[in-house]
N, C-alpha and C positions, 0 to 999 in steps of 0.2 A: 243550672245553666251558667254559662261563662261569658265574661267580657274579656276579650284578648286585646292586649295593648302593646303597640310597637315600641321601637327604640326611643328612649327618653333623653339620654345624653345631657343630664343636668338641667332640664327645662321643667322646673318644679311648678311654675305658674301655669303652664299649659296642662300639666298633669292634674293639678287641682281643678282647673276648669273642666277638663275631660271627666274626671271622677264625679264632679257635681252634675254634669250633663247626663251621666249614666245613672244617676240616682244614688250614689254613695254619699254617706254622711260621716263626719268625724265624731265618733262616740268613744269616750274614755281614751282619747288619744290615738284611735285607730280608725281608718276609713272602713266602713262596713256597708253592705247592702242587705236588705231584709231577705232577699230570695236568691241572690246571685253571688258568684265569686269572680275575682279578677284572675287573669293569667298574663304575666309580664313576659315578654319575649327577649329580655336581656338588653345589654348596652345601656345601663343606668348611668354610667360615669363618662368622663372625658368631654371636652369641647364646651359644654354649657356653663351658665353662670351660677347655678344653684345645685351643685352636686350633693352637698351635705343635706339640703332640704329634700331632694329626691330620695335619698337613702332613708331619711327620717320618715318618709311616707311609705315607701315600698317595703322596707325590712319589717316593720311592725305588722303590716298586713299579712306578710307571709308567716311570720312567727306566731301570729294569733289565728291563723287559718282562714282569713278572709280573702286570701289570694294565694296563687301558686306562681312559680317563676322558673324559667330556664336560664342557663348561662349564655351570655353573648360573647363574641370574640373579644370585646374590650375587657370583660371580666377575666377571661383567660389570659389576655395580654398583660393585664395588671399583675396577675399571679406570677407570670413568667418574668416580668420586669423586676419584681422584688424577690425572686427566688434565686439563690446562688446555684450555679451548675454543680451538682454533686460530684461530677467527674473533673472539675476544673476550678480550683479554689480562686476566689476573687473575680470570677466571671459570672455574669447573670444569664439566665436562660433566654431572656429577650435583650438583644443588644441595646445598649444605652447610647445610641447614635442620635444625631440631630433630629431625624424624622420621628423616631420613637419617643424621644423626650418631648418634642413638640406635641405629639398626639396625646400624651398622658399628662401634660403640664398642668392643666386646670385641676385635675384631681389631686396632684401633689400640692398645688398651691392652696386649695380650698380645704383640705383635710389636715388636721395636725397628726403627729406621729401615732398617737394612741387611737385616733379615729381610723386612720389608714390601716393600722394593724388589725383592728376589730373588723373592719370591712373586708380585708383580705381573708380573714378566718371565715367570715360568712360566705364569701364567694366559693370557698372550698366545699360548702354544703349544697350548692346549687346543682341540680341535675342538668345534663346537657340536652335532654329531651324529655317530653312527657307523652306517655301512651295512656290515654284516658278512655272511658266509655264513650265511644262515638266520635272522638277527635284526637288529633295529635298536635303537638307544639314543639318547634325546634327553631333555633335562631336563624339558620340559613338554608338547610337542605335535609330532606329525609331520604335515607338510603338504608334499607334493612340490613344489608350485609355489613356495611360500615358500622352501624349502630351495634350489631352483635359483636363485632371485633372490639369496639371500645368498651362495651359492657364486660366482656371477658377480661380485658386488660385492667379495668377498674378493680375487679375482684383480685386479680393477681397482685396488683400494686397496693391494695388496701385503701383505695380511694384516690383522691387528687393529691398525691404525695409528690415530693420533689422528683422521685424516680419516674412517676407517671408523667409529670410535667416535662421532664427532659425528653421522654419518648414522644410526647405529643407536640412539643413546641420547637424542637430542633430539626431543621431540614435534613432529610436523610435518615432520621430515626424511624423506628418501626411504626409508631402510631401517627406520625405527622400527616400523611396523606388522608387518613381516616378522619382525624379531628379537624383538619383543615377544611375538608369538604362539608362536614356537619355544621361547623361554626362560621365558615367564610364562603361557602358555596363552591360549586364545581366550576372549573375553568377549562378552556380549550386553547391550545396554542394557535395563534394566527398564522396564516401562510407567510412564507419568507418575504420580508420587506414590509409587511403590513403592521400598523400600530395605531394607537389613538391616545389622547390625553384625557385622563379621568377628571372627576370634579375637584380632586385635590391637587391637580396640576402634574400628576405623575404620568410619565409615558408608559403605556402598557402594551405588551406584545402577546398577552393572553386576554381572553374575554370571559366574563361571567356568562354562563349558559342558562338557557331555559331547561334546566335539568329535569323538570317534571314532564317534558315533552320529548318525543322522538326526534332526533336530528336527521332522520332519513329524508332525503329529497329537499333538504333545507340549505340555505346559504349561510355564510357566517353572519350576515346582517340579520336574517330572520331568526337565527338560533341564539343570537345575543340577547341577554336579558334586557338590556337597554340599547335597543337597535339604533337610537338616534346618535349614539356615541361612535358608531362603527360604520364606515362606508366601504363595505367589502361584500361584493355579490358573487364571489366564487362559491362553488358547491362545497359543502362540508366534506372533509377528507374521510375516507373509509375507516381509518383507525378511530376517529372520534365517534363515528356511528356505532362501531362494535363495542366501544367502551361504555356507551350510554346505558343507563338503567332508568327509563322513564317511570314516573309515578303513575300507578294504575288508576284509571278513571273510576274503578269500583272500590278503591281503598278509602279509608276514613278521611274526612277533610283534614288537611294539614295547614297550619298557620305558621308563617315565618316573618322575620323582620329583615334587618341587615342591609337592604339593597339601595337605600337612598333614592327611592323612586320620586319622580317629579310629576305632579298632575294637579289639575284644579279640583278634581274629585277622585276618590279611590275607586278602583275597580278590581274585581277578582281576576286572578291569572288564568284559572280554569274553573270548571264547576266544583272542584274539590281542593283547590289550592288558592290561598290568599296571602299576600304580603301586606304587612301593616307598618312598614317604614316609609314614611313620606317626608323625610328630611326636615324634621322640626329644628335641627341644629343648623340648618342652612336656609332659613326663611320659609320652610314648608309648614306642615301641620302635624300634630300628634294624633295618631289614628288608632281607633279601636274597632273591633267587630263584635257585635252582639250575637252570640251563637245560642240558638234555641233548640238544638238537637237535630238540625237539618243535615241531610247528606249532600244536597245540592245547595251550594252557597249562593247568596244573593247580594247584589250591590246595595240593596235597600237597607242592609243591616250594618253598614259602616256608620260610625259616628266619629267626629273629629273636632279638634280644638286648636286654635292658633292662627297663624298668619293668613291662611287661605280659606278660612271658614266663611 
């Protein structure tokens, strides 16, 4: 059985507390459980105060087989930030502008050059999703067709190579919309003139959607993943409805992170979809779900550590 853990973002103290609560103990330098394995949903780095310590906990668990992990968008962003564009010498695949430098700054400050290089090499080994017996794990969104396309591309490019990263990270490139959806979630354009300001202070004219549900007969507010951010009660446009691929209620349970949810206590999104990112890097808590083989998920199986416990 598995314990799935959401976005950590350099918060090692909360991670240690959570692992302890879940019954993991550090044995020969690695956190282990006598009967269970962890599954980390990505976003280990950036923002938090103890990024090195998080990596020193998570990476040995994965290498020793006491946990599994998927890549988060911050791991992909880091790879792109430090990879030169193979088609444009001196330019990197992720722009080194003020916004991106600020987002990645704590990782650069806290890791020396050797540690950073080793960490980036390790990121390249992380899968973008896990399809396991009875459950699925992905950082932001499960979409069978997009996952098949990415899987084929990984074979063609020989893994997460510079050529793969260019196709995945450059807007307008072949893989960009596929990888963007899987690691950052699906978005829908807002009606003309509508916008909102997100938690980072950026003005957005697209909203993150409840991709696991049908948008049919919904408004922009009800179909937004975080409806409190968006005051727009217009009906969803037909193009958005036609493009949607809701997650089947009979599919395996899927666990995601990424979305910076805010709540006093975690709750499942649907009977077979759960988000485990409750904003530990912004005063929230680090969240886990104890999965025991069930098809129908339960709020009783959430465990958390940090500010709101």
